[in-house]
PyMOL Python script that loads the backbone (N, CA, C, O; Angstrom):
from pymol import cmd

cmd.read_pdbstr("""\
ATOM      1  N   MET A   1       0.470  -6.489 -30.731  1.00  0.00           N
ATOM      2  CA  MET A   1       1.453  -6.658 -29.540  1.00  0.00           C
ATOM      3  C   MET A   1       2.015  -5.242 -29.716  1.00  0.00           C
ATOM      4  O   MET A   1       2.248  -4.652 -30.771  1.00  0.00           O
ATOM      5  N   VAL A   2       2.226  -4.716 -28.118  1.00  0.00           N
ATOM      6  CA  VAL A   2       2.681  -3.302 -28.181  1.00  0.00           C
ATOM      7  C   VAL A   2       3.986  -3.682 -28.216  1.00  0.00           C
ATOM      8  O   VAL A   2       4.225  -4.836 -27.864  1.00  0.00           O
ATOM      9  N   HIS A   3       5.154  -2.778 -28.658  1.00  0.00           N
ATOM     10  CA  HIS A   3       6.607  -3.196 -28.219  1.00  0.00           C
ATOM     11  C   HIS A   3       7.045  -1.713 -27.755  1.00  0.00           C
ATOM     12  O   HIS A   3       6.956  -0.650 -28.369  1.00  0.00           O
ATOM     13  N   THR A   4       7.561  -2.001 -26.435  1.00  0.00           N
ATOM     14  CA  THR A   4       8.329  -0.544 -25.989  1.00  0.00           C
ATOM     15  C   THR A   4       9.896  -1.000 -25.972  1.00  0.00           C
ATOM     16  O   THR A   4      10.361  -2.121 -26.176  1.00  0.00           O
ATOM     17  N   SER A   5      10.646   0.373 -25.627  1.00  0.00           N
ATOM     18  CA  SER A   5      11.848   0.441 -25.719  1.00  0.00           C
ATOM     19  C   SER A   5      12.095   0.216 -24.053  1.00  0.00           C
ATOM     20  O   SER A   5      11.306   0.715 -23.251  1.00  0.00           O
ATOM     21  N   SER A   6      13.105  -0.474 -23.671  1.00  0.00           N
ATOM     22  CA  SER A   6      13.389  -0.796 -22.061  1.00  0.00           C
ATOM     23  C   SER A   6      13.820   0.353 -21.494  1.00  0.00           C
ATOM     24  O   SER A   6      13.854   0.460 -20.268  1.00  0.00           O
ATOM     25  N   ASP A   7      14.259   1.507 -22.447  1.00  0.00           N
ATOM     26  CA  ASP A   7      14.767   2.688 -21.789  1.00  0.00           C
ATOM     27  C   ASP A   7      13.857   3.878 -21.416  1.00  0.00           C
ATOM     28  O   ASP A   7      14.159   4.960 -20.913  1.00  0.00           O
ATOM     29  N   ASN A   8      12.658   3.385 -21.799  1.00  0.00           N
ATOM     30  CA  ASN A   8      11.622   4.398 -21.576  1.00  0.00           C
ATOM     31  C   ASN A   8      10.432   3.974 -20.164  1.00  0.00           C
ATOM     32  O   ASN A   8       9.261   3.708 -20.435  1.00  0.00           O
ATOM     33  N   PRO A   9      10.869   3.968 -18.909  1.00  0.00           N
ATOM     34  CA  PRO A   9       9.698   3.337 -17.986  1.00  0.00           C
ATOM     35  C   PRO A   9       8.567   4.030 -18.009  1.00  0.00           C
ATOM     36  O   PRO A   9       7.570   3.422 -17.619  1.00  0.00           O
ATOM     37  N   LYS A  10       8.419   5.285 -18.402  1.00  0.00           N
ATOM     38  CA  LYS A  10       7.070   6.080 -18.122  1.00  0.00           C
ATOM     39  C   LYS A  10       6.450   5.189 -19.438  1.00  0.00           C
ATOM     40  O   LYS A  10       5.485   4.537 -19.038  1.00  0.00           O
ATOM     41  N   VAL A  11       6.640   5.028 -20.475  1.00  0.00           N
ATOM     42  CA  VAL A  11       5.571   4.343 -21.603  1.00  0.00           C
ATOM     43  C   VAL A  11       5.024   3.002 -20.702  1.00  0.00           C
ATOM     44  O   VAL A  11       3.875   2.647 -20.440  1.00  0.00           O
ATOM     45  N   GLN A  12       6.440   2.370 -20.316  1.00  0.00           N
ATOM     46  CA  GLN A  12       5.881   1.015 -19.863  1.00  0.00           C
ATOM     47  C   GLN A  12       5.046   1.191 -18.377  1.00  0.00           C
ATOM     48  O   GLN A  12       4.172   0.334 -18.244  1.00  0.00           O
ATOM     49  N   TYR A  13       5.127   1.846 -17.601  1.00  0.00           N
ATOM     50  CA  TYR A  13       4.027   2.094 -16.757  1.00  0.00           C
ATOM     51  C   TYR A  13       2.788   2.243 -17.252  1.00  0.00           C
ATOM     52  O   TYR A  13       1.790   1.595 -16.938  1.00  0.00           O
ATOM     53  N   ASN A  14       2.889   3.221 -18.133  1.00  0.00           N
ATOM     54  CA  ASN A  14       1.480   3.548 -18.907  1.00  0.00           C
ATOM     55  C   ASN A  14       0.726   2.720 -19.308  1.00  0.00           C
ATOM     56  O   ASN A  14      -0.484   2.703 -19.081  1.00  0.00           O
ATOM     57  N   ILE A  15       1.523   1.703 -20.142  1.00  0.00           N
ATOM     58  CA  ILE A  15       1.020   0.338 -20.670  1.00  0.00           C
ATOM     59  C   ILE A  15       0.357  -0.602 -19.737  1.00  0.00           C
ATOM     60  O   ILE A  15      -0.721  -1.131 -20.005  1.00  0.00           O
ATOM     61  N   GLY A  16       1.168  -0.853 -18.377  1.00  0.00           N
ATOM     62  CA  GLY A  16       0.803  -1.177 -17.408  1.00  0.00           C
ATOM     63  C   GLY A  16      -0.533  -0.834 -16.756  1.00  0.00           C
ATOM     64  O   GLY A  16      -1.207  -1.831 -16.496  1.00  0.00           O
ATOM     65  N   LEU A  17      -1.014   0.209 -16.467  1.00  0.00           N
ATOM     66  CA  LEU A  17      -1.754   0.891 -16.167  1.00  0.00           C
ATOM     67  C   LEU A  17      -3.205   0.563 -17.275  1.00  0.00           C
ATOM     68  O   LEU A  17      -4.349   0.401 -16.850  1.00  0.00           O
ATOM     69  N   MET A  18      -2.896   0.531 -18.404  1.00  0.00           N
ATOM     70  CA  MET A  18      -3.799  -0.002 -19.103  1.00  0.00           C
ATOM     71  C   MET A  18      -4.184  -1.404 -19.034  1.00  0.00           C
ATOM     72  O   MET A  18      -5.360  -1.751 -18.931  1.00  0.00           O
ATOM     73  N   TYR A  19      -3.255  -2.168 -19.086  1.00  0.00           N
ATOM     74  CA  TYR A  19      -3.472  -3.848 -18.955  1.00  0.00           C
ATOM     75  C   TYR A  19      -4.528  -3.594 -17.384  1.00  0.00           C
ATOM     76  O   TYR A  19      -5.674  -4.042 -17.385  1.00  0.00           O
ATOM     77  N   LEU A  20      -4.066  -2.970 -16.338  1.00  0.00           N
ATOM     78  CA  LEU A  20      -5.113  -3.080 -15.274  1.00  0.00           C
ATOM     79  C   LEU A  20      -6.273  -2.453 -15.518  1.00  0.00           C
ATOM     80  O   LEU A  20      -7.349  -2.946 -15.178  1.00  0.00           O
ATOM     81  N   GLU A  21      -6.183  -1.465 -16.046  1.00  0.00           N
ATOM     82  CA  GLU A  21      -7.688  -1.073 -16.278  1.00  0.00           C
ATOM     83  C   GLU A  21      -8.805  -1.962 -17.269  1.00  0.00           C
ATOM     84  O   GLU A  21     -10.035  -1.943 -17.260  1.00  0.00           O
ATOM     85  N   ALA A  22      -7.978  -2.631 -17.997  1.00  0.00           N
ATOM     86  CA  ALA A  22      -8.860  -3.450 -18.989  1.00  0.00           C
ATOM     87  C   ALA A  22      -9.082  -4.720 -18.670  1.00  0.00           C
ATOM     88  O   ALA A  22      -9.886  -5.421 -19.285  1.00  0.00           O
ATOM     89  N   LEU A  23      -8.174  -5.245 -17.374  1.00  0.00           N
ATOM     90  CA  LEU A  23      -8.589  -6.434 -16.734  1.00  0.00           C
ATOM     91  C   LEU A  23      -9.495  -6.009 -15.702  1.00  0.00           C
ATOM     92  O   LEU A  23      -9.696  -6.876 -14.851  1.00  0.00           O
ATOM     93  N   LYS A  24      -9.975  -5.141 -15.571  1.00  0.00           N
ATOM     94  CA  LYS A  24     -11.092  -4.286 -14.565  1.00  0.00           C
ATOM     95  C   LYS A  24     -12.357  -4.695 -15.166  1.00  0.00           C
ATOM     96  O   LYS A  24     -13.260  -5.392 -14.703  1.00  0.00           O
ATOM     97  N   TRP A  25     -12.234  -4.125 -16.275  1.00  0.00           N
ATOM     98  CA  TRP A  25     -13.598  -3.963 -17.195  1.00  0.00           C
ATOM     99  C   TRP A  25     -13.962  -5.501 -17.631  1.00  0.00           C
ATOM    100  O   TRP A  25     -15.140  -5.858 -17.657  1.00  0.00           O
ATOM    101  N   ILE A  26     -12.809  -6.467 -18.000  1.00  0.00           N
ATOM    102  CA  ILE A  26     -13.103  -7.582 -18.741  1.00  0.00           C
ATOM    103  C   ILE A  26     -13.819  -8.581 -17.430  1.00  0.00           C
ATOM    104  O   ILE A  26     -14.751  -9.378 -17.537  1.00  0.00           O
ATOM    105  N   LYS A  27     -13.164  -8.283 -16.412  1.00  0.00           N
ATOM    106  CA  LYS A  27     -13.840  -9.068 -15.183  1.00  0.00           C
ATOM    107  C   LYS A  27     -15.382  -8.335 -14.519  1.00  0.00           C
ATOM    108  O   LYS A  27     -16.160  -8.849 -13.715  1.00  0.00           O
ATOM    109  N   ILE A  28     -15.450  -7.196 -15.078  1.00  0.00           N
ATOM    110  CA  ILE A  28     -17.060  -6.770 -14.926  1.00  0.00           C
ATOM    111  C   ILE A  28     -17.561  -7.629 -15.799  1.00  0.00           C
ATOM    112  O   ILE A  28     -18.297  -8.482 -15.303  1.00  0.00           O
ATOM    113  N   ALA A  29     -17.325  -7.692 -17.425  1.00  0.00           N
ATOM    114  CA  ALA A  29     -18.210  -8.573 -18.214  1.00  0.00           C
ATOM    115  C   ALA A  29     -18.089  -9.783 -17.797  1.00  0.00           C
ATOM    116  O   ALA A  29     -19.143 -10.340 -18.103  1.00  0.00           O
ATOM    117  N   ASP A  30     -17.460 -10.457 -17.312  1.00  0.00           N
ATOM    118  CA  ASP A  30     -17.404 -11.845 -16.740  1.00  0.00           C
ATOM    119  C   ASP A  30     -18.556 -11.739 -16.018  1.00  0.00           C
ATOM    120  O   ASP A  30     -19.564 -12.130 -16.606  1.00  0.00           O
ATOM    121  N   GLU A  31     -18.692 -11.327 -14.927  1.00  0.00           N
ATOM    122  CA  GLU A  31     -19.553 -10.987 -14.207  1.00  0.00           C
ATOM    123  C   GLU A  31     -21.052 -11.463 -14.549  1.00  0.00           C
ATOM    124  O   GLU A  31     -21.846 -12.208 -13.973  1.00  0.00           O
ATOM    125  N   LEU A  32     -21.090 -10.775 -15.635  1.00  0.00           N
ATOM    126  CA  LEU A  32     -22.540 -10.715 -16.800  1.00  0.00           C
ATOM    127  C   LEU A  32     -22.637 -11.902 -17.624  1.00  0.00           C
ATOM    128  O   LEU A  32     -23.549 -12.137 -18.418  1.00  0.00           O
ATOM    129  N   GLU A  33     -21.421 -12.788 -17.329  1.00  0.00           N
ATOM    130  CA  GLU A  33     -21.583 -14.024 -18.149  1.00  0.00           C
ATOM    131  C   GLU A  33     -21.159 -13.676 -19.390  1.00  0.00           C
ATOM    132  O   GLU A  33     -21.530 -14.531 -20.194  1.00  0.00           O
ATOM    133  N   ASN A  34     -20.483 -12.709 -19.954  1.00  0.00           N
ATOM    134  CA  ASN A  34     -20.015 -12.482 -21.410  1.00  0.00           C
ATOM    135  C   ASN A  34     -18.928 -13.425 -21.896  1.00  0.00           C
ATOM    136  O   ASN A  34     -17.753 -13.453 -21.531  1.00  0.00           O
ATOM    137  N   PRO A  35     -19.532 -14.181 -22.775  1.00  0.00           N
ATOM    138  CA  PRO A  35     -18.351 -15.397 -23.209  1.00  0.00           C
ATOM    139  C   PRO A  35     -16.962 -14.860 -24.027  1.00  0.00           C
ATOM    140  O   PRO A  35     -15.927 -15.527 -24.036  1.00  0.00           O
ATOM    141  N   ASP A  36     -17.105 -13.526 -24.725  1.00  0.00           N
ATOM    142  CA  ASP A  36     -16.039 -12.775 -25.099  1.00  0.00           C
ATOM    143  C   ASP A  36     -14.819 -12.417 -23.791  1.00  0.00           C
ATOM    144  O   ASP A  36     -13.631 -12.727 -23.877  1.00  0.00           O
ATOM    145  N   ALA A  37     -15.427 -11.735 -22.661  1.00  0.00           N
ATOM    146  CA  ALA A  37     -14.890 -11.403 -21.829  1.00  0.00           C
ATOM    147  C   ALA A  37     -14.194 -12.598 -21.010  1.00  0.00           C
ATOM    148  O   ALA A  37     -13.221 -12.267 -20.333  1.00  0.00           O
ATOM    149  N   GLN A  38     -14.628 -14.126 -20.990  1.00  0.00           N
ATOM    150  CA  GLN A  38     -14.195 -15.183 -20.315  1.00  0.00           C
ATOM    151  C   GLN A  38     -13.079 -15.896 -21.335  1.00  0.00           C
ATOM    152  O   GLN A  38     -12.201 -16.643 -20.902  1.00  0.00           O
ATOM    153  N   PHE A  39     -13.238 -15.554 -22.793  1.00  0.00           N
ATOM    154  CA  PHE A  39     -12.512 -16.036 -23.497  1.00  0.00           C
ATOM    155  C   PHE A  39     -11.242 -15.129 -22.935  1.00  0.00           C
ATOM    156  O   PHE A  39     -10.407 -15.601 -22.164  1.00  0.00           O
ATOM    157  N   MET A  40     -11.211 -13.868 -23.386  1.00  0.00           N
ATOM    158  CA  MET A  40     -10.165 -12.930 -23.143  1.00  0.00           C
ATOM    159  C   MET A  40      -9.353 -13.345 -21.892  1.00  0.00           C
ATOM    160  O   MET A  40      -8.132 -13.494 -21.931  1.00  0.00           O
ATOM    161  N   LEU A  41     -10.281 -13.564 -20.516  1.00  0.00           N
ATOM    162  CA  LEU A  41      -9.103 -13.851 -19.666  1.00  0.00           C
ATOM    163  C   LEU A  41      -8.744 -15.199 -19.821  1.00  0.00           C
ATOM    164  O   LEU A  41      -7.666 -15.387 -19.256  1.00  0.00           O
ATOM    165  N   GLY A  42      -9.281 -16.438 -20.458  1.00  0.00           N
ATOM    166  CA  GLY A  42      -8.272 -17.419 -20.469  1.00  0.00           C
ATOM    167  C   GLY A  42      -6.845 -17.095 -21.538  1.00  0.00           C
ATOM    168  O   GLY A  42      -5.714 -17.527 -21.314  1.00  0.00           O
ATOM    169  N   GLN A  43      -7.217 -16.288 -22.644  1.00  0.00           N
ATOM    170  CA  GLN A  43      -5.963 -15.885 -23.229  1.00  0.00           C
ATOM    171  C   GLN A  43      -5.185 -14.743 -22.281  1.00  0.00           C
ATOM    172  O   GLN A  43      -3.980 -14.613 -22.495  1.00  0.00           O
ATOM    173  N   MET A  44      -5.639 -14.125 -21.515  1.00  0.00           N
ATOM    174  CA  MET A  44      -4.476 -13.016 -21.026  1.00  0.00           C
ATOM    175  C   MET A  44      -3.817 -14.052 -19.808  1.00  0.00           C
ATOM    176  O   MET A  44      -2.727 -13.711 -19.348  1.00  0.00           O
ATOM    177  N   TYR A  45      -4.470 -15.326 -19.271  1.00  0.00           N
ATOM    178  CA  TYR A  45      -3.789 -16.262 -17.940  1.00  0.00           C
ATOM    179  C   TYR A  45      -2.841 -16.925 -19.235  1.00  0.00           C
ATOM    180  O   TYR A  45      -1.648 -16.637 -19.331  1.00  0.00           O
ATOM    181  N   SER A  46      -3.346 -17.601 -19.951  1.00  0.00           N
ATOM    182  CA  SER A  46      -2.511 -18.193 -20.914  1.00  0.00           C
ATOM    183  C   SER A  46      -0.977 -17.690 -21.181  1.00  0.00           C
ATOM    184  O   SER A  46       0.072 -18.327 -21.080  1.00  0.00           O
ATOM    185  N   LYS A  47      -1.210 -16.296 -21.567  1.00  0.00           N
ATOM    186  CA  LYS A  47      -0.157 -15.544 -22.116  1.00  0.00           C
ATOM    187  C   LYS A  47       0.715 -14.959 -20.928  1.00  0.00           C
ATOM    188  O   LYS A  47       1.942 -15.036 -20.868  1.00  0.00           O
ATOM    189  N   GLY A  48      -0.045 -14.412 -20.069  1.00  0.00           N
ATOM    190  CA  GLY A  48       0.645 -14.139 -18.968  1.00  0.00           C
ATOM    191  C   GLY A  48       0.315 -12.650 -19.133  1.00  0.00           C
ATOM    192  O   GLY A  48       1.007 -11.886 -18.461  1.00  0.00           O
ATOM    193  N   LYS A  49      -0.764 -12.038 -20.032  1.00  0.00           N
ATOM    194  CA  LYS A  49      -0.934 -10.777 -20.539  1.00  0.00           C
ATOM    195  C   LYS A  49      -1.699  -9.873 -19.439  1.00  0.00           C
ATOM    196  O   LYS A  49      -2.924  -9.998 -19.447  1.00  0.00           O
ATOM    197  N   GLY A  50      -1.156  -8.996 -18.512  1.00  0.00           N
ATOM    198  CA  GLY A  50      -2.165  -8.133 -17.513  1.00  0.00           C
ATOM    199  C   GLY A  50      -2.177  -8.958 -16.119  1.00  0.00           C
ATOM    200  O   GLY A  50      -2.674  -8.538 -15.074  1.00  0.00           O
ATOM    201  N   VAL A  51      -1.380 -10.518 -16.340  1.00  0.00           N
ATOM    202  CA  VAL A  51      -1.773 -11.380 -15.045  1.00  0.00           C
ATOM    203  C   VAL A  51      -0.684 -12.177 -14.763  1.00  0.00           C
ATOM    204  O   VAL A  51       0.199 -12.056 -15.612  1.00  0.00           O
ATOM    205  N   LYS A  52      -0.496 -12.752 -14.100  1.00  0.00           N
ATOM    206  CA  LYS A  52       0.450 -13.702 -13.868  1.00  0.00           C
ATOM    207  C   LYS A  52      -0.052 -14.891 -14.580  1.00  0.00           C
ATOM    208  O   LYS A  52      -1.165 -15.390 -14.413  1.00  0.00           O
ATOM    209  N   GLN A  53       1.005 -15.365 -15.512  1.00  0.00           N
ATOM    210  CA  GLN A  53       1.016 -16.793 -16.041  1.00  0.00           C
ATOM    211  C   GLN A  53       0.147 -17.754 -15.354  1.00  0.00           C
ATOM    212  O   GLN A  53       0.223 -17.784 -14.126  1.00  0.00           O
ATOM    213  N   ASP A  54      -0.571 -18.450 -15.883  1.00  0.00           N
ATOM    214  CA  ASP A  54      -1.547 -19.226 -15.084  1.00  0.00           C
ATOM    215  C   ASP A  54      -2.127 -20.579 -15.752  1.00  0.00           C
ATOM    216  O   ASP A  54      -3.353 -20.515 -15.669  1.00  0.00           O
ATOM    217  N   TYR A  55      -1.882 -21.312 -16.137  1.00  0.00           N
ATOM    218  CA  TYR A  55      -2.478 -22.230 -17.124  1.00  0.00           C
ATOM    219  C   TYR A  55      -3.779 -22.820 -16.748  1.00  0.00           C
ATOM    220  O   TYR A  55      -4.755 -23.055 -17.460  1.00  0.00           O
ATOM    221  N   VAL A  56      -3.574 -23.036 -15.330  1.00  0.00           N
ATOM    222  CA  VAL A  56      -5.180 -23.830 -14.789  1.00  0.00           C
ATOM    223  C   VAL A  56      -6.381 -22.645 -14.651  1.00  0.00           C
ATOM    224  O   VAL A  56      -7.591 -22.862 -14.584  1.00  0.00           O
ATOM    225  N   GLU A  57      -5.676 -21.281 -14.627  1.00  0.00           N
ATOM    226  CA  GLU A  57      -6.846 -20.452 -14.724  1.00  0.00           C
ATOM    227  C   GLU A  57      -7.297 -19.959 -16.259  1.00  0.00           C
ATOM    228  O   GLU A  57      -8.239 -19.242 -16.597  1.00  0.00           O
ATOM    229  N   ALA A  58      -6.421 -20.517 -16.936  1.00  0.00           N
ATOM    230  CA  ALA A  58      -6.343 -19.954 -18.382  1.00  0.00           C
ATOM    231  C   ALA A  58      -7.740 -21.186 -18.769  1.00  0.00           C
ATOM    232  O   ALA A  58      -8.820 -20.755 -19.172  1.00  0.00           O
ATOM    233  N   ILE A  59      -7.540 -22.435 -18.607  1.00  0.00           N
ATOM    234  CA  ILE A  59      -8.305 -23.441 -18.925  1.00  0.00           C
ATOM    235  C   ILE A  59      -9.582 -23.504 -17.986  1.00  0.00           C
ATOM    236  O   ILE A  59     -10.670 -23.980 -18.308  1.00  0.00           O
ATOM    237  N   LYS A  60      -9.363 -23.133 -17.184  1.00  0.00           N
ATOM    238  CA  LYS A  60     -10.640 -22.810 -16.352  1.00  0.00           C
ATOM    239  C   LYS A  60     -11.640 -21.497 -17.085  1.00  0.00           C
ATOM    240  O   LYS A  60     -12.846 -21.722 -17.186  1.00  0.00           O
ATOM    241  N   TRP A  61     -11.221 -20.472 -17.460  1.00  0.00           N
ATOM    242  CA  TRP A  61     -11.935 -19.327 -18.082  1.00  0.00           C
ATOM    243  C   TRP A  61     -12.308 -20.028 -19.445  1.00  0.00           C
ATOM    244  O   TRP A  61     -13.504 -20.250 -19.636  1.00  0.00           O
ATOM    245  N   SER A  62     -11.519 -20.347 -20.279  1.00  0.00           N
ATOM    246  CA  SER A  62     -11.600 -21.101 -21.865  1.00  0.00           C
ATOM    247  C   SER A  62     -12.859 -21.901 -21.492  1.00  0.00           C
ATOM    248  O   SER A  62     -13.944 -21.702 -22.039  1.00  0.00           O
ATOM    249  N   LYS A  63     -12.651 -22.828 -20.516  1.00  0.00           N
ATOM    250  CA  LYS A  63     -14.323 -23.507 -20.345  1.00  0.00           C
ATOM    251  C   LYS A  63     -15.261 -22.850 -20.317  1.00  0.00           C
ATOM    252  O   LYS A  63     -16.226 -22.976 -21.072  1.00  0.00           O
ATOM    253  N   HIS A  64     -15.115 -21.895 -19.287  1.00  0.00           N
ATOM    254  CA  HIS A  64     -16.789 -20.674 -19.061  1.00  0.00           C
ATOM    255  C   HIS A  64     -17.095 -20.673 -20.370  1.00  0.00           C
ATOM    256  O   HIS A  64     -18.216 -20.847 -20.850  1.00  0.00           O
ATOM    257  N   ALA A  65     -15.828 -20.424 -21.093  1.00  0.00           N
ATOM    258  CA  ALA A  65     -16.432 -19.647 -22.528  1.00  0.00           C
ATOM    259  C   ALA A  65     -16.902 -20.534 -23.419  1.00  0.00           C
ATOM    260  O   ALA A  65     -17.675 -20.006 -24.218  1.00  0.00           O
ATOM    261  N   VAL A  66     -16.705 -21.824 -23.605  1.00  0.00           N
ATOM    262  CA  VAL A  66     -17.020 -22.578 -24.154  1.00  0.00           C
ATOM    263  C   VAL A  66     -18.516 -22.867 -23.638  1.00  0.00           C
ATOM    264  O   VAL A  66     -19.353 -22.921 -24.539  1.00  0.00           O
ATOM    265  N   VAL A  67     -18.976 -23.060 -22.333  1.00  0.00           N
ATOM    266  CA  VAL A  67     -20.366 -23.365 -22.246  1.00  0.00           C
ATOM    267  C   VAL A  67     -21.014 -22.455 -22.254  1.00  0.00           C
ATOM    268  O   VAL A  67     -22.209 -22.682 -22.066  1.00  0.00           O
ATOM    269  N   GLN A  68     -20.594 -20.969 -22.470  1.00  0.00           N
ATOM    270  CA  GLN A  68     -21.479 -19.804 -22.848  1.00  0.00           C
ATOM    271  C   GLN A  68     -21.467 -19.995 -24.575  1.00  0.00           C
ATOM    272  O   GLN A  68     -22.172 -19.249 -25.254  1.00  0.00           O
ATOM    273  N   GLY A  69     -20.887 -20.711 -25.009  1.00  0.00           N
ATOM    274  CA  GLY A  69     -21.241 -20.964 -26.639  1.00  0.00           C
ATOM    275  C   GLY A  69     -20.117 -20.138 -27.556  1.00  0.00           C
ATOM    276  O   GLY A  69     -20.259 -19.876 -28.751  1.00  0.00           O
ATOM    277  N   HIS A  70     -18.867 -19.757 -26.655  1.00  0.00           N
ATOM    278  CA  HIS A  70     -17.699 -19.258 -27.386  1.00  0.00           C
ATOM    279  C   HIS A  70     -17.326 -20.202 -28.490  1.00  0.00           C
ATOM    280  O   HIS A  70     -17.048 -21.376 -28.246  1.00  0.00           O
ATOM    281  N   HIS A  71     -17.316 -19.601 -29.942  1.00  0.00           N
ATOM    282  CA  HIS A  71     -16.918 -20.452 -30.694  1.00  0.00           C
ATOM    283  C   HIS A  71     -15.402 -20.833 -30.679  1.00  0.00           C
ATOM    284  O   HIS A  71     -15.057 -22.011 -30.774  1.00  0.00           O
ATOM    285  N   GLU A  72     -14.331 -19.608 -30.535  1.00  0.00           N
ATOM    286  CA  GLU A  72     -13.301 -19.585 -30.776  1.00  0.00           C
ATOM    287  C   GLU A  72     -12.698 -20.280 -29.530  1.00  0.00           C
ATOM    288  O   GLU A  72     -11.612 -20.832 -29.704  1.00  0.00           O
ATOM    289  N   ALA A  73     -13.258 -20.328 -28.287  1.00  0.00           N
ATOM    290  CA  ALA A  73     -12.945 -21.306 -27.146  1.00  0.00           C
ATOM    291  C   ALA A  73     -12.989 -22.726 -27.303  1.00  0.00           C
ATOM    292  O   ALA A  73     -12.299 -23.542 -26.691  1.00  0.00           O
ATOM    293  N   GLY A  74     -13.816 -22.944 -28.134  1.00  0.00           N
ATOM    294  CA  GLY A  74     -14.013 -24.083 -28.344  1.00  0.00           C
ATOM    295  C   GLY A  74     -13.099 -24.595 -29.270  1.00  0.00           C
ATOM    296  O   GLY A  74     -12.946 -25.793 -29.035  1.00  0.00           O
ATOM    297  N   ILE A  75     -12.579 -24.307 -30.000  1.00  0.00           N
ATOM    298  CA  ILE A  75     -11.799 -24.680 -31.283  1.00  0.00           C
ATOM    299  C   ILE A  75     -10.440 -24.790 -29.973  1.00  0.00           C
ATOM    300  O   ILE A  75      -9.976 -25.901 -29.718  1.00  0.00           O
ATOM    301  N   VAL A  76      -9.976 -23.677 -29.320  1.00  0.00           N
ATOM    302  CA  VAL A  76      -8.867 -24.096 -28.150  1.00  0.00           C
ATOM    303  C   VAL A  76      -8.793 -24.967 -27.836  1.00  0.00           C
ATOM    304  O   VAL A  76      -7.959 -25.801 -28.191  1.00  0.00           O
ATOM    305  N   SER A  77      -9.738 -25.103 -26.968  1.00  0.00           N
ATOM    306  CA  SER A  77     -10.403 -26.313 -26.031  1.00  0.00           C
ATOM    307  C   SER A  77     -10.260 -27.736 -26.640  1.00  0.00           C
ATOM    308  O   SER A  77      -9.725 -28.677 -26.054  1.00  0.00           O
ATOM    309  N   ASP A  78     -10.785 -27.780 -27.846  1.00  0.00           N
ATOM    310  CA  ASP A  78     -10.508 -29.170 -28.637  1.00  0.00           C
ATOM    311  C   ASP A  78      -9.284 -29.461 -28.929  1.00  0.00           C
ATOM    312  O   ASP A  78      -8.965 -30.645 -29.038  1.00  0.00           O
ATOM    313  N   ALA A  79      -8.273 -28.349 -29.131  1.00  0.00           N
ATOM    314  CA  ALA A  79      -6.949 -28.505 -29.667  1.00  0.00           C
ATOM    315  C   ALA A  79      -6.179 -28.910 -28.432  1.00  0.00           C
ATOM    316  O   ALA A  79      -5.112 -29.481 -28.658  1.00  0.00           O
ATOM    317  N   ASN A  80      -6.598 -28.678 -26.859  1.00  0.00           N
ATOM    318  CA  ASN A  80      -6.080 -28.985 -25.582  1.00  0.00           C
ATOM    319  C   ASN A  80      -5.866 -30.871 -25.580  1.00  0.00           C
ATOM    320  O   ASN A  80      -5.425 -31.442 -24.582  1.00  0.00           O
TER     321      ASN A  80
END
""", "prot")
cmd.dss("prot")
cmd.show_as("cartoon", "prot")
cmd.util.cbc("prot")
cmd.orient("prot")
């Protein structure tokens, strides 16, 4: 996790840009049915990292990852 000082808006802005760029590439990987990307999207939605927190979306993406054989997503899904 990256910690930033609340008095440095330029750093916070740059981190925000990195999250947007990461989200773009993760979605591209998802379109290719990459289970790691699907699991990452589930985690991002679950924690509200780079996207608005949304548990319904988190579960949806985690389930996609499980179907693709992502082991860790299967463990998370079994815990719910």
